[in-house]
N, CA and C atoms of all chains as a GROMACS GRO file, in nm:
protein
  612
    1MET      N    1   1.533   0.391  -0.502
    1MET     CA    2   1.444   0.367  -0.389
    1MET      C    3   1.329   0.278  -0.432
    2ILE      N    4   1.297   0.177  -0.352
    2ILE     CA    5   1.185   0.089  -0.382
    2ILE      C    6   1.095   0.080  -0.260
    3LEU      N    7   0.970   0.038  -0.287
    3LEU     CA    8   0.872   0.023  -0.179
    3LEU      C    9   0.848  -0.125  -0.153
    4GLU      N   10   0.859  -0.166  -0.028
    4GLU     CA   11   0.813  -0.298   0.016
    4GLU      C   12   0.674  -0.283   0.074
    5LEU      N   13   0.581  -0.367   0.029
    5LEU     CA   14   0.448  -0.374   0.092
    5LEU      C   15   0.433  -0.510   0.157
    6ALA      N   16   0.413  -0.510   0.287
    6ALA     CA   17   0.380  -0.633   0.360
    6ALA      C   18   0.233  -0.625   0.400
    7ASP      N   19   0.155  -0.718   0.346
    7ASP     CA   20   0.010  -0.723   0.369
    7ASP      C   21  -0.011  -0.827   0.479
    8ILE      N   22  -0.049  -0.780   0.598
    8ILE     CA   23  -0.045  -0.860   0.721
    8ILE      C   24  -0.186  -0.886   0.772
    9ARG      N   25  -0.213  -1.011   0.811
    9ARG     CA   26  -0.340  -1.046   0.879
    9ARG      C   27  -0.304  -1.102   1.015
   10ILE      N   28  -0.358  -1.039   1.119
   10ILE     CA   29  -0.329  -1.087   1.254
   10ILE      C   30  -0.450  -1.163   1.309
   11GLN      N   31  -0.426  -1.226   1.424
   11GLN     CA   32  -0.533  -1.300   1.490
   11GLN      C   33  -0.637  -1.201   1.546
   12PRO      N   34  -0.765  -1.232   1.534
   12PRO     CA   35  -0.870  -1.140   1.578
   12PRO      C   36  -0.855  -1.102   1.725
   13GLY      N   37  -0.882  -0.976   1.754
   13GLY     CA   38  -0.884  -0.930   1.893
   13GLY      C   39  -0.749  -0.893   1.950
   14ARG      N   40  -0.642  -0.904   1.870
   14ARG     CA   41  -0.507  -0.876   1.924
   14ARG      C   42  -0.451  -0.745   1.870
   15GLN      N   43  -0.540  -0.657   1.822
   15GLN     CA   44  -0.495  -0.532   1.760
   15GLN      C   45  -0.411  -0.445   1.854
   16ALA      N   46  -0.455  -0.428   1.978
   16ALA     CA   47  -0.383  -0.337   2.067
   16ALA      C   48  -0.242  -0.389   2.096
   17GLU      N   49  -0.230  -0.521   2.116
   17GLU     CA   50  -0.098  -0.582   2.138
   17GLU      C   51  -0.011  -0.567   2.014
   18PHE      N   52  -0.071  -0.591   1.897
   18PHE     CA   53   0.008  -0.586   1.774
   18PHE      C   54   0.048  -0.442   1.741
   19ASP      N   55  -0.039  -0.346   1.768
   19ASP     CA   56  -0.003  -0.204   1.746
   19ASP      C   57   0.129  -0.173   1.817
   20ALA      N   58   0.141  -0.219   1.941
   20ALA     CA   59   0.263  -0.192   2.019
   20ALA      C   60   0.380  -0.275   1.965
   21ALA      N   61   0.354  -0.401   1.930
   21ALA     CA   62   0.462  -0.490   1.887
   21ALA      C   63   0.523  -0.444   1.755
   22ILE      N   64   0.441  -0.407   1.659
   22ILE     CA   65   0.496  -0.370   1.528
   22ILE      C   66   0.576  -0.240   1.540
   23LEU      N   67   0.530  -0.147   1.623
   23LEU     CA   68   0.606  -0.024   1.644
   23LEU      C   69   0.740  -0.056   1.710
   24HIS      N   70   0.737  -0.142   1.810
   24HIS     CA   71   0.861  -0.183   1.878
   24HIS      C   72   0.956  -0.252   1.779
   25GLY      N   73   0.903  -0.342   1.698
   25GLY     CA   74   0.988  -0.414   1.602
   25GLY      C   75   1.051  -0.322   1.499
   26ILE      N   76   0.975  -0.226   1.452
   26ILE     CA   77   1.030  -0.133   1.354
   26ILE      C   78   1.138  -0.046   1.418
   27GLN      N   79   1.105   0.010   1.533
   27GLN     CA   80   1.199   0.106   1.595
   27GLN      C   81   1.324   0.038   1.648
   28SER      N   82   1.310  -0.084   1.699
   28SER     CA   83   1.427  -0.149   1.762
   28SER      C   84   1.507  -0.232   1.663
   29VAL      N   85   1.447  -0.273   1.550
   29VAL     CA   86   1.518  -0.362   1.458
   29VAL      C   87   1.526  -0.302   1.317
   30ILE      N   88   1.413  -0.287   1.250
   30ILE     CA   89   1.415  -0.251   1.107
   30ILE      C   90   1.476  -0.114   1.083
   31ALA      N   91   1.450  -0.019   1.171
   31ALA     CA   92   1.498   0.118   1.150
   31ALA      C   93   1.651   0.126   1.150
   32HIS      N   94   1.716   0.021   1.200
   32HIS     CA   95   1.863   0.021   1.204
   32HIS      C   96   1.924  -0.052   1.084
   33ALA      N   97   1.843  -0.107   0.996
   33ALA     CA   98   1.895  -0.184   0.882
   33ALA      C   99   1.955  -0.091   0.777
   34THR      N  100   2.058  -0.139   0.712
   34THR     CA  101   2.121  -0.063   0.603
   34THR      C  102   2.021  -0.044   0.489
   35GLY      N  103   2.006   0.078   0.443
   35GLY     CA  104   1.917   0.104   0.331
   35GLY      C  105   1.775   0.140   0.371
   36PHE      N  106   1.744   0.130   0.500
   36PHE     CA  107   1.609   0.168   0.549
   36PHE      C  108   1.593   0.319   0.537
   37LEU      N  109   1.482   0.362   0.473
   37LEU     CA  110   1.463   0.505   0.451
   37LEU      C  111   1.339   0.561   0.522
   38GLY      N  112   1.243   0.476   0.555
   38GLY     CA  113   1.122   0.524   0.620
   38GLY      C  114   1.013   0.420   0.611
   39TYR      N  115   0.906   0.437   0.689
   39TYR     CA  116   0.800   0.336   0.693
   39TYR      C  117   0.667   0.403   0.726
   40LYS      N  118   0.561   0.329   0.699
   40LYS     CA  119   0.429   0.362   0.751
   40LYS      C  120   0.357   0.233   0.788
   41VAL      N  121   0.274   0.240   0.891
   41VAL     CA  122   0.184   0.130   0.925
   41VAL      C  123   0.042   0.182   0.916
   42HIS      N  124  -0.041   0.111   0.837
   42HIS     CA  125  -0.183   0.143   0.828
   42HIS      C  126  -0.266   0.027   0.883
   43LYS      N  127  -0.379   0.062   0.947
   43LYS     CA  128  -0.471  -0.038   1.004
   43LYS      C  129  -0.599  -0.043   0.924
   44GLY      N  130  -0.650  -0.163   0.903
   44GLY     CA  131  -0.769  -0.181   0.822
   44GLY      C  132  -0.893  -0.122   0.885
   45ILE      N  133  -0.972  -0.053   0.805
   45ILE     CA  134  -1.104  -0.005   0.847
   45ILE      C  135  -1.209  -0.112   0.813
   46ASP      N  136  -1.205  -0.162   0.688
   46ASP     CA  137  -1.301  -0.263   0.644
   46ASP      C  138  -1.272  -0.399   0.708
   47THR      N  139  -1.142  -0.428   0.727
   47THR     CA  140  -1.097  -0.556   0.781
   47THR      C  141  -1.003  -0.525   0.898
   48PRO      N  142  -1.054  -0.526   1.021
   48PRO     CA  143  -0.974  -0.479   1.136
   48PRO      C  144  -0.850  -0.563   1.166
   49GLU      N  145  -0.843  -0.684   1.113
   49GLU     CA  146  -0.725  -0.768   1.136
   49GLU      C  147  -0.617  -0.745   1.030
   50ARG      N  148  -0.644  -0.655   0.935
   50ARG     CA  149  -0.548  -0.634   0.826
   50ARG      C  150  -0.463  -0.510   0.853
   51TYR      N  151  -0.334  -0.524   0.834
   51TYR     CA  152  -0.238  -0.414   0.848
   51TYR      C  153  -0.155  -0.407   0.719
   52LEU      N  154  -0.122  -0.285   0.680
   52LEU     CA  155  -0.026  -0.263   0.571
   52LEU      C  156   0.101  -0.203   0.630
   53LEU      N  157   0.211  -0.273   0.612
   53LEU     CA  158   0.341  -0.216   0.649
   53LEU      C  159   0.413  -0.182   0.519
   54THR      N  160   0.441  -0.054   0.499
   54THR     CA  161   0.516  -0.012   0.380
   54THR      C  162   0.650   0.045   0.426
   55ILE      N  163   0.755   0.000   0.359
   55ILE     CA  164   0.890   0.043   0.394
   55ILE      C  165   0.962   0.085   0.265
   56HIS      N  166   1.023   0.202   0.269
   56HIS     CA  167   1.111   0.241   0.159
   56HIS      C  168   1.254   0.197   0.189
   57TRP      N  169   1.313   0.128   0.091
   57TRP     CA  170   1.452   0.082   0.098
   57TRP      C  171   1.530   0.150  -0.014
   58ALA      N  172   1.656   0.174   0.011
   58ALA     CA  173   1.739   0.236  -0.093
   58ALA      C  174   1.745   0.148  -0.217
   59THR      N  175   1.763   0.017  -0.198
   59THR     CA  176   1.768  -0.078  -0.310
   59THR      C  177   1.689  -0.203  -0.273
   60LEU      N  178   1.649  -0.279  -0.374
   60LEU     CA  179   1.578  -0.406  -0.351
   60LEU      C  180   1.663  -0.499  -0.266
   61ALA      N  181   1.793  -0.507  -0.295
   61ALA     CA  182   1.882  -0.599  -0.223
   61ALA      C  183   1.900  -0.559  -0.076
   62ASP      N  184   1.882  -0.431  -0.045
   62ASP     CA  185   1.888  -0.393   0.097
   62ASP      C  186   1.784  -0.469   0.178
   63HIS      N  187   1.667  -0.496   0.116
   63HIS     CA  188   1.566  -0.576   0.186
   63HIS      C  189   1.587  -0.726   0.169
   64THR      N  190   1.597  -0.769   0.044
   64THR     CA  191   1.592  -0.913   0.016
   64THR      C  192   1.719  -0.986   0.059
   65VAL      N  193   1.832  -0.917   0.055
   65VAL     CA  194   1.960  -0.980   0.094
   65VAL      C  195   2.008  -0.922   0.227
   66GLY      N  196   2.031  -0.790   0.228
   66GLY     CA  197   2.091  -0.728   0.346
   66GLY      C  198   2.011  -0.751   0.473
   67PHE      N  199   1.878  -0.731   0.465
   67PHE     CA  200   1.797  -0.747   0.586
   67PHE      C  201   1.755  -0.892   0.607
   68ARG      N  202   1.701  -0.954   0.503
   68ARG     CA  203   1.641  -1.086   0.524
   68ARG      C  204   1.744  -1.193   0.556
   69GLN      N  205   1.868  -1.173   0.515
   69GLN     CA  206   1.970  -1.272   0.544
   69GLN      C  207   2.054  -1.232   0.666
   70SER      N  208   2.007  -1.135   0.742
   70SER     CA  209   2.079  -1.092   0.862
   70SER      C  210   2.013  -1.151   0.986
   71GLU      N  211   2.085  -1.144   1.095
   71GLU     CA  212   2.032  -1.188   1.223
   71GLU      C  213   1.912  -1.102   1.265
   72ALA      N  214   1.913  -0.976   1.219
   72ALA     CA  215   1.805  -0.885   1.255
   72ALA      C  216   1.669  -0.935   1.207
   73TYR      N  217   1.666  -1.007   1.096
   73TYR     CA  218   1.538  -1.058   1.044
   73TYR      C  219   1.474  -1.154   1.144
   74GLY      N  220   1.554  -1.237   1.206
   74GLY     CA  221   1.503  -1.328   1.309
   74GLY      C  222   1.450  -1.253   1.429
   75GLN      N  223   1.518  -1.145   1.464
   75GLN     CA  224   1.474  -1.063   1.578
   75GLN      C  225   1.338  -0.999   1.549
   76TRP      N  226   1.324  -0.947   1.427
   76TRP     CA  227   1.198  -0.887   1.383
   76TRP      C  228   1.084  -0.989   1.384
   77ARG      N  229   1.110  -1.105   1.327
   77ARG     CA  230   1.007  -1.210   1.320
   77ARG      C  231   0.965  -1.255   1.460
   78ALA      N  232   1.061  -1.261   1.552
   78ALA     CA  233   1.028  -1.304   1.688
   78ALA      C  234   0.931  -1.207   1.756
   79ILE      N  235   0.938  -1.080   1.717
   79ILE     CA  236   0.851  -0.978   1.778
   79ILE      C  237   0.711  -0.979   1.716
   80VAL      N  238   0.702  -0.992   1.584
   80VAL     CA  239   0.572  -0.975   1.517
   80VAL      C  240   0.502  -1.105   1.477
   81ALA      N  241   0.579  -1.209   1.445
   81ALA     CA  242   0.518  -1.331   1.390
   81ALA      C  243   0.418  -1.398   1.484
   82PRO      N  244   0.434  -1.389   1.617
   82PRO     CA  245   0.335  -1.455   1.704
   82PRO      C  246   0.193  -1.404   1.686
   83PHE      N  247   0.176  -1.288   1.625
   83PHE     CA  248   0.042  -1.232   1.605
   83PHE      C  249  -0.019  -1.268   1.470
   84PHE      N  250   0.062  -1.319   1.378
   84PHE     CA  251   0.014  -1.341   1.241
   84PHE      C  252  -0.090  -1.454   1.236
   85ALA      N  253  -0.197  -1.432   1.162
   85ALA     CA  254  -0.296  -1.537   1.138
   85ALA      C  255  -0.254  -1.624   1.020
   86GLN      N  256  -0.167  -1.569   0.933
   86GLN     CA  257  -0.116  -1.640   0.815
   86GLN      C  258   0.012  -1.567   0.774
   87PRO      N  259   0.095  -1.629   0.689
   87PRO     CA  260   0.217  -1.559   0.648
   87PRO      C  261   0.182  -1.431   0.572
   88PRO      N  262   0.248  -1.318   0.604
   88PRO     CA  263   0.223  -1.195   0.530
   88PRO      C  264   0.257  -1.213   0.381
   89VAL      N  265   0.188  -1.137   0.297
   89VAL     CA  266   0.219  -1.134   0.154
   89VAL      C  267   0.307  -1.013   0.129
   90VAL      N  268   0.431  -1.036   0.086
   90VAL     CA  269   0.530  -0.930   0.073
   90VAL      C  270   0.575  -0.918  -0.072
   91GLU      N  271   0.562  -0.799  -0.130
   91GLU     CA  272   0.614  -0.775  -0.264
   91GLU      C  273   0.678  -0.636  -0.269
   92HIS      N  274   0.743  -0.609  -0.381
   92HIS     CA  275   0.821  -0.485  -0.399
   92HIS      C  276   0.770  -0.408  -0.520
   93PHE      N  277   0.779  -0.274  -0.509
   93PHE     CA  278   0.719  -0.187  -0.610
   93PHE      C  279   0.809  -0.067  -0.639
   94ASP      N  280   0.797  -0.018  -0.762
   94ASP     CA  281   0.857   0.110  -0.801
   94ASP      C  282   0.748   0.215  -0.808
   95LEU      N  283   0.783   0.339  -0.772
   95LEU     CA  284   0.688   0.449  -0.787
   95LEU      C  285   0.673   0.484  -0.935
   96LEU      N  286   0.548   0.486  -0.983
   96LEU     CA  287   0.523   0.530  -1.120
   96LEU      C  288   0.498   0.680  -1.123
   97HIS      N  289   0.402   0.726  -1.043
   97HIS     CA  290   0.381   0.870  -1.028
   97HIS      C  291   0.290   0.895  -0.908
   98GLY      N  292   0.282   1.021  -0.868
   98GLY     CA  293   0.198   1.052  -0.753
   98GLY      C  294   0.220   1.195  -0.707
   99THR      N  295   0.121   1.243  -0.631
   99THR     CA  296   0.126   1.379  -0.580
   99THR      C  297   0.123   1.380  -0.429
  100ASP      N  298   0.130   1.262  -0.369
  100ASP     CA  299   0.087   1.246  -0.232
  100ASP      C  300   0.204   1.257  -0.136
  101ALA      N  301   0.204   1.363  -0.056
  101ALA     CA  302   0.306   1.379   0.047
  101ALA      C  303   0.255   1.330   0.182
  102ALA      N  304   0.127   1.290   0.187
  102ALA     CA  305   0.067   1.253   0.317
  102ALA      C  306   0.121   1.118   0.365
  103MET      N  307  -0.859   1.194   0.769
  103MET     CA  308  -0.800   1.147   0.643
  103MET      C  309  -0.786   0.996   0.646
  104ILE      N  310  -0.828   0.931   0.537
  104ILE     CA  311  -0.815   0.786   0.529
  104ILE      C  312  -0.744   0.750   0.398
  105LEU      N  313  -0.688   0.629   0.397
  105LEU     CA  314  -0.618   0.579   0.279
  105LEU      C  315  -0.701   0.473   0.211
  106GLU      N  316  -0.724   0.488   0.081
  106GLU     CA  317  -0.779   0.382  -0.002
  106GLU      C  318  -0.663   0.310  -0.069
  107LEU      N  319  -0.663   0.176  -0.061
  107LEU     CA  320  -0.566   0.096  -0.139
  107LEU      C  321  -0.643   0.014  -0.240
  108ALA      N  322  -0.614   0.036  -0.368
  108ALA     CA  323  -0.668  -0.048  -0.474
  108ALA      C  324  -0.555  -0.135  -0.527
  109ASP      N  325  -0.572  -0.265  -0.510
  109ASP     CA  326  -0.471  -0.364  -0.551
  109ASP      C  327  -0.516  -0.417  -0.687
  110ILE      N  328  -0.443  -0.380  -0.792
  110ILE     CA  329  -0.488  -0.395  -0.930
  110ILE      C  330  -0.402  -0.498  -1.003
  111ARG      N  331  -0.466  -0.587  -1.078
  111ARG     CA  332  -0.395  -0.681  -1.167
  111ARG      C  333  -0.443  -0.655  -1.309
  112ILE      N  334  -0.347  -0.622  -1.396
  112ILE     CA  335  -0.385  -0.596  -1.535
  112ILE      C  336  -0.347  -0.715  -1.624
  113GLN      N  337  -0.395  -0.708  -1.746
  113GLN     CA  338  -0.363  -0.813  -1.844
  113GLN      C  339  -0.215  -0.804  -1.882
  114PRO      N  340  -0.148  -0.920  -1.895
  114PRO     CA  341  -0.004  -0.920  -1.924
  114PRO      C  342   0.029  -0.844  -2.052
  115GLY      N  343   0.139  -0.772  -2.047
  115GLY     CA  344   0.190  -0.705  -2.166
  115GLY      C  345   0.130  -0.570  -2.194
  116ARG      N  346   0.035  -0.525  -2.109
  116ARG     CA  347  -0.034  -0.398  -2.136
  116ARG      C  348   0.014  -0.286  -2.042
  117GLN      N  349   0.130  -0.305  -1.982
  117GLN     CA  350   0.180  -0.208  -1.883
  117GLN      C  351   0.192  -0.067  -1.938
  118ALA      N  352   0.251  -0.053  -2.057
  118ALA     CA  353   0.275   0.082  -2.109
  118ALA      C  354   0.143   0.155  -2.135
  119GLU      N  355   0.045   0.084  -2.189
  119GLU     CA  356  -0.087   0.143  -2.212
  119GLU      C  357  -0.154   0.180  -2.080
  120PHE      N  358  -0.141   0.088  -1.981
  120PHE     CA  359  -0.207   0.114  -1.853
  120PHE      C  360  -0.140   0.227  -1.777
  121ASP      N  361  -0.008   0.237  -1.787
  121ASP     CA  362   0.064   0.349  -1.722
  121ASP      C  363   0.002   0.482  -1.766
  122ALA      N  364  -0.024   0.494  -1.894
  122ALA     CA  365  -0.081   0.617  -1.946
  122ALA      C  366  -0.228   0.631  -1.906
  123ALA      N  367  -0.303   0.520  -1.910
  123ALA     CA  368  -0.446   0.526  -1.881
  123ALA      C  369  -0.473   0.563  -1.736
  124ILE      N  370  -0.400   0.503  -1.644
  124ILE     CA  371  -0.429   0.531  -1.502
  124ILE      C  372  -0.393   0.675  -1.468
  125LEU      N  373  -0.286   0.725  -1.526
  125LEU     CA  374  -0.249   0.866  -1.503
  125LEU      C  375  -0.358   0.958  -1.559
  126HIS      N  376  -0.404   0.926  -1.679
  126HIS     CA  377  -0.512   1.004  -1.740
  126HIS      C  378  -0.638   0.999  -1.654
  127GLY      N  379  -0.673   0.882  -1.607
  127GLY     CA  380  -0.794   0.866  -1.526
  127GLY      C  381  -0.788   0.943  -1.396
  128ILE      N  382  -0.672   0.939  -1.332
  128ILE     CA  383  -0.656   1.012  -1.205
  128ILE      C  384  -0.664   1.162  -1.230
  129GLN      N  385  -0.589   1.209  -1.329
  129GLN     CA  386  -0.580   1.354  -1.350
  129GLN      C  387  -0.710   1.412  -1.405
  130SER      N  388  -0.779   1.336  -1.490
  130SER     CA  389  -0.898   1.391  -1.553
  130SER      C  390  -1.025   1.367  -1.472
  131VAL      N  391  -1.025   1.266  -1.384
  131VAL     CA  392  -1.148   1.232  -1.311
  131VAL      C  393  -1.129   1.240  -1.159
  132ILE      N  394  -1.046   1.151  -1.105
  132ILE     CA  395  -1.039   1.137  -0.958
  132ILE      C  396  -0.989   1.263  -0.890
  133ALA      N  397  -0.893   1.328  -0.951
  133ALA     CA  398  -0.834   1.447  -0.886
  133ALA      C  399  -0.934   1.560  -0.866
  134HIS      N  400  -1.048   1.553  -0.935
  134HIS     CA  401  -1.151   1.656  -0.923
  134HIS      C  402  -1.260   1.619  -0.822
  135ALA      N  403  -1.251   1.501  -0.763
  135ALA     CA  404  -1.354   1.455  -0.670
  135ALA      C  405  -1.344   1.530  -0.537
  136THR      N  406  -1.459   1.552  -0.475
  136THR     CA  407  -1.462   1.615  -0.342
  136THR      C  408  -1.393   1.526  -0.241
  137GLY      N  409  -1.302   1.583  -0.165
  137GLY     CA  410  -1.233   1.507  -0.061
  137GLY      C  411  -1.104   1.442  -0.107
  138PHE      N  412  -1.073   1.447  -0.236
  138PHE     CA  413  -0.947   1.392  -0.287
  138PHE      C  414  -0.831   1.477  -0.236
  139LEU      N  415  -0.732   1.412  -0.175
  139LEU     CA  416  -0.619   1.486  -0.117
  139LEU      C  417  -0.485   1.454  -0.183
  140GLY      N  418  -0.475   1.340  -0.251
  140GLY     CA  419  -0.348   1.304  -0.313
  140GLY      C  420  -0.344   1.156  -0.346
  141TYR      N  421  -0.249   1.114  -0.429
  141TYR     CA  422  -0.245   0.974  -0.472
  141TYR      C  423  -0.100   0.935  -0.503
  142LYS      N  424  -0.082   0.803  -0.508
  142LYS     CA  425   0.040   0.747  -0.565
  142LYS      C  426   0.004   0.623  -0.645
  143VAL      N  427   0.079   0.597  -0.751
  143VAL     CA  428   0.069   0.471  -0.825
  143VAL      C  429   0.205   0.403  -0.819
  144HIS      N  430   0.205   0.277  -0.772
  144HIS     CA  431   0.327   0.195  -0.771
  144HIS      C  432   0.309   0.076  -0.865
  145LYS      N  433   0.420   0.037  -0.931
  145LYS     CA  434   0.421  -0.078  -1.024
  145LYS      C  435   0.498  -0.194  -0.964
  146GLY      N  436   0.446  -0.313  -0.980
  146GLY     CA  437   0.509  -0.431  -0.923
  146GLY      C  438   0.645  -0.462  -0.983
  147ILE      N  439   0.741  -0.494  -0.896
  147ILE     CA  440   0.871  -0.544  -0.940
  147ILE      C  441   0.864  -0.697  -0.948
  148ASP      N  442   0.814  -0.762  -0.844
  148ASP     CA  443   0.805  -0.908  -0.841
  148ASP      C  444   0.694  -0.957  -0.935
  149THR      N  445   0.586  -0.880  -0.945
  149THR     CA  446   0.470  -0.917  -1.028
  149THR      C  447   0.440  -0.799  -1.120
  150PRO      N  448   0.489  -0.801  -1.243
  150PRO     CA  449   0.481  -0.683  -1.331
  150PRO      C  450   0.338  -0.643  -1.368
  151GLU      N  451   0.240  -0.731  -1.349
  151GLU     CA  452   0.101  -0.697  -1.380
  151GLU      C  453   0.029  -0.636  -1.260
  152ARG      N  454   0.100  -0.624  -1.148
  152ARG     CA  455   0.036  -0.573  -1.027
  152ARG      C  456   0.066  -0.424  -1.009
  153TYR      N  457  -0.038  -0.347  -0.980
  153TYR     CA  458  -0.026  -0.204  -0.950
  153TYR      C  459  -0.094  -0.176  -0.817
  154LEU      N  460  -0.036  -0.083  -0.742
  154LEU     CA  461  -0.101  -0.032  -0.621
  154LEU      C  462  -0.140   0.113  -0.645
  155LEU      N  463  -0.268   0.140  -0.635
  155LEU     CA  464  -0.316   0.279  -0.638
  155LEU      C  465  -0.357   0.315  -0.497
  156THR      N  466  -0.290   0.413  -0.439
  156THR     CA  467  -0.327   0.462  -0.305
  156THR      C  468  -0.376   0.605  -0.318
  157ILE      N  469  -0.488   0.630  -0.254
  157ILE     CA  470  -0.549   0.763  -0.258
  157ILE      C  471  -0.585   0.805  -0.117
  158HIS      N  472  -0.547   0.925  -0.079
  158HIS     CA  473  -0.593   0.984   0.046
  158HIS      C  474  -0.720   1.063   0.021
  159TRP      N  475  -0.822   1.030   0.102
  159TRP     CA  476  -0.950   1.100   0.100
  159TRP      C  477  -0.971   1.168   0.235
  160ALA      N  478  -1.041   1.279   0.233
  160ALA     CA  479  -1.067   1.350   0.359
  160ALA      C  480  -1.148   1.263   0.454
  161THR      N  481  -1.250   1.194   0.399
  161THR     CA  482  -1.333   1.105   0.481
  161THR      C  483  -1.362   0.978   0.401
  162LEU      N  484  -1.399   0.872   0.472
  162LEU     CA  485  -1.435   0.746   0.406
  162LEU      C  486  -1.551   0.767   0.310
  163ALA      N  487  -1.649   0.846   0.350
  163ALA     CA  488  -1.767   0.868   0.267
  163ALA      C  489  -1.735   0.947   0.140
  164ASP      N  490  -1.629   1.026   0.144
  164ASP     CA  491  -1.590   1.096   0.020
  164ASP      C  492  -1.561   0.995  -0.091
  165HIS      N  493  -1.506   0.878  -0.053
  165HIS     CA  494  -1.481   0.774  -0.153
  165HIS      C  495  -1.603   0.686  -0.177
  166THR      N  496  -1.657   0.630  -0.066
  166THR     CA  497  -1.756   0.524  -0.083
  166THR      C  498  -1.892   0.577  -0.128
  167VAL      N  499  -1.924   0.700  -0.092
  167VAL     CA  500  -2.052   0.759  -0.131
  167VAL      C  501  -2.030   0.868  -0.237
  168GLY      N  502  -1.952   0.970  -0.199
  168GLY     CA  503  -1.936   1.086  -0.287
  168GLY      C  504  -1.880   1.051  -0.424
  169PHE      N  505  -1.775   0.969  -0.426
  169PHE     CA  506  -1.715   0.935  -0.555
  169PHE      C  507  -1.784   0.816  -0.622
  170ARG      N  508  -1.802   0.707  -0.545
  170ARG     CA  509  -1.851   0.584  -0.608
  170ARG      C  510  -1.995   0.596  -0.657
  171GLN      N  511  -2.072   0.686  -0.597
  171GLN     CA  512  -2.211   0.700  -0.640
  171GLN      C  513  -2.228   0.817  -0.736
  172SER      N  514  -2.117   0.869  -0.786
  172SER     CA  515  -2.125   0.981  -0.879
  172SER      C  516  -2.105   0.932  -1.022
  173GLU      N  517  -2.138   1.018  -1.115
  173GLU     CA  518  -2.115   0.988  -1.257
  173GLU      C  519  -1.966   0.972  -1.286
  174ALA      N  520  -1.882   1.042  -1.207
  174ALA     CA  521  -1.737   1.035  -1.228
  174ALA      C  522  -1.684   0.894  -1.213
  175TYR      N  523  -1.748   0.814  -1.127
  175TYR     CA  524  -1.700   0.677  -1.107
  175TYR      C  525  -1.710   0.597  -1.236
  176GLY      N  526  -1.818   0.615  -1.310
  176GLY     CA  527  -1.833   0.547  -1.439
  176GLY      C  528  -1.730   0.594  -1.540
  177GLN      N  529  -1.697   0.723  -1.535
  177GLN     CA  530  -1.595   0.777  -1.627
  177GLN      C  531  -1.459   0.716  -1.596
  178TRP      N  532  -1.427   0.706  -1.467
  178TRP     CA  533  -1.300   0.644  -1.424
  178TRP      C  534  -1.293   0.498  -1.467
  179ARG      N  535  -1.400   0.424  -1.442
  179ARG     CA  536  -1.402   0.282  -1.477
  179ARG      C  537  -1.387   0.262  -1.627
  180ALA      N  538  -1.446   0.350  -1.705
  180ALA     CA  539  -1.439   0.335  -1.851
  180ALA      C  540  -1.294   0.350  -1.900
  181ILE      N  541  -1.216   0.428  -1.827
  181ILE     CA  542  -1.076   0.450  -1.867
  181ILE      C  543  -0.985   0.334  -1.826
  182VAL      N  544  -1.005   0.282  -1.704
  182VAL     CA  545  -0.908   0.184  -1.652
  182VAL      C  546  -0.956   0.039  -1.657
  183ALA      N  547  -1.086   0.016  -1.647
  183ALA     CA  548  -1.135  -0.122  -1.635
  183ALA      C  549  -1.102  -0.211  -1.755
  184PRO      N  550  -1.090  -0.157  -1.878
  184PRO     CA  551  -1.057  -0.245  -1.990
  184PRO      C  552  -0.922  -0.317  -1.975
  185PHE      N  553  -0.837  -0.270  -1.886
  185PHE     CA  554  -0.705  -0.332  -1.867
  185PHE      C  555  -0.703  -0.435  -1.755
  186PHE      N  556  -0.807  -0.438  -1.672
  186PHE     CA  557  -0.805  -0.524  -1.554
  186PHE      C  558  -0.812  -0.672  -1.594
  187ALA      N  559  -0.730  -0.754  -1.527
  187ALA     CA  560  -0.738  -0.899  -1.545
  187ALA      C  561  -0.842  -0.959  -1.453
  188GLN      N  562  -0.873  -0.886  -1.346
  188GLN     CA  563  -0.973  -0.929  -1.246
  188GLN      C  564  -1.017  -0.804  -1.172
  189PRO      N  565  -1.128  -0.810  -1.098
  189PRO     CA  566  -1.171  -0.690  -1.025
  189PRO      C  567  -1.066  -0.651  -0.921
  190PRO      N  568  -1.028  -0.523  -0.912
  190PRO     CA  569  -0.934  -0.480  -0.810
  190PRO      C  570  -0.988  -0.508  -0.669
  191VAL      N  571  -0.897  -0.531  -0.577
  191VAL     CA  572  -0.933  -0.547  -0.436
  191VAL      C  573  -0.912  -0.412  -0.369
  192VAL      N  574  -1.021  -0.353  -0.320
  192VAL     CA  575  -1.016  -0.217  -0.265
  192VAL      C  576  -1.057  -0.219  -0.118
  193GLU      N  577  -0.973  -0.164  -0.032
  193GLU     CA  578  -1.007  -0.149   0.110
  193GLU      C  579  -0.953  -0.015   0.160
  194HIS      N  580  -0.994   0.018   0.282
  194HIS     CA  581  -0.963   0.149   0.342
  194HIS      C  582  -0.888   0.131   0.473
  195PHE      N  583  -0.800   0.227   0.501
  195PHE     CA  584  -0.707   0.215   0.614
  195PHE      C  585  -0.691   0.349   0.685
  196ASP      N  586  -0.662   0.337   0.816
  196ASP     CA  587  -0.618   0.453   0.895
  196ASP      C  588  -0.469   0.444   0.919
  197LEU      N  589  -0.402   0.558   0.923
  197LEU     CA  590  -0.260   0.560   0.956
  197LEU      C  591  -0.243   0.531   1.105
  198LEU      N  592  -0.158   0.432   1.137
  198LEU     CA  593  -0.128   0.404   1.277
  198LEU      C  594  -0.005   0.485   1.318
  199HIS      N  595   0.105   0.469   1.245
  199HIS     CA  596   0.223   0.553   1.267
  199HIS      C  597   0.317   0.538   1.150
  200GLY      N  598   0.416   0.626   1.144
  200GLY     CA  599   0.511   0.620   1.034
  200GLY      C  600   0.601   0.740   1.032
  201THR      N  601   0.713   0.725   0.960
  201THR     CA  602   0.813   0.831   0.951
  201THR      C  603   0.834   0.871   0.806
  202ASP      N  604   0.752   0.816   0.717
  202ASP     CA  605   0.786   0.813   0.576
  202ASP      C  606   0.723   0.928   0.500
  203ALA      N  607   0.807   1.018   0.454
  203ALA     CA  608   0.756   1.127   0.371
  203ALA      C  609   0.775   1.096   0.224
  204ALA      N  610   0.837   0.983   0.193
  204ALA     CA  611   0.870   0.952   0.051
  204ALA      C  612   0.744   0.919  -0.027
   0.00000   0.00000   0.00000
């Protein structure tokens, strides 16, 4: 299992629209992808235009190949990309340790 | 409950030392702070010098005032800061939604 972190900056003042769009995009597209295990969306307190989308995938290739090279990736981008102020910064991580079930 | 994300870049080649140091710092210092609820440490796959430290605090002030203005903050910095390649980028977030217990 690996973690994808997408660090997202949206256009100012569009938070309410984006809150609905990202939930719709996850539930209608990403949640159906092979290897998708779960997600969280966090909203910035210090920077209100910043969102963190974290997704657990079974394998790195489930995201980088299976999802990104599928038609579903275009569907996802069509839903969320109109709100982006700049391209999201996306990287992948392994869990080192933690106690956090929250 | 709020999420702190510390986006950390360490000096190349010091991963094994830092893995031990950050665990020691969390367990010996941060875990005893008022309002600390849990943490995770993730290690970069795409960028091996990048670490994500996420901490759940009961309130924003538990981190920004209670912890950062305490003597414990200096103890924490003394353990981890020698490995930093640059100052970590730290911001705070609210959970919007998610299904992820991982």
